[in-house]
C-alpha positions, 0 to 999 in steps of 0.5 A, a space after each residue: 434429621 437425616 432420617 426425615 430427609 431420607 423419608 421426604 426424598 423417598 416420598 418425592 421420588 416415589 410420587 414423581 415416578 407414579 405421577 409423572 413416570 408415564 409422561 416421561 416414557 412417552 416423551 423419551 419414546 416419541 417426544 424427542 425424535 419421531 418414533 419411526 426413527 427408533 429401530 433396534 439398531 438405534 436403541 442399541 446405539 442409544 443404550 450403548 452410548 449412554 452406558 459408556 458415558 456413565 461408565 467413563 464418568 464413574 471411573 473419572 468420579 464425575 456424577 451424571 444423571 442417567 436420564 440426562 445422559 439417555 436424553 443426550 444420546 437420543 438427541 445425538 440420534 436426532 441430530 444425526 438424522 436431522 429429526 429432532 423435536 427441538 421444542 420438546 427438548 427445550 421443555 425438558 432442558 428448562 425443567 432440568 434448570 428450573 426444578 433444582 432452583 425451585 427445590 433450592 428456594 423451597 428448602 431455603 424458605 422452609 429451613 
């Protein structure tokens, strides 16, 4: 049973990356804040703050999603520069809430 769950999970992750990966890159690269705002310095700040947050969380034993932490770092830049695309952010956050709920319901119905 564990092997079946692992195979189903791997298939879901792979298909999600193949089908939606390009859209994720587009959204993160220019859908949360304007592309003109993103400079090398800003990218280093985003990566550094995301890495520091993930490291701290790992040391404290708190599980965090890398993508959510990265989006949070980008949102921080958007708030600091007052250029946040709030509508796109609300779509992202709604998926963070809806997808686990739908997955739970699906799993409950199947099992």
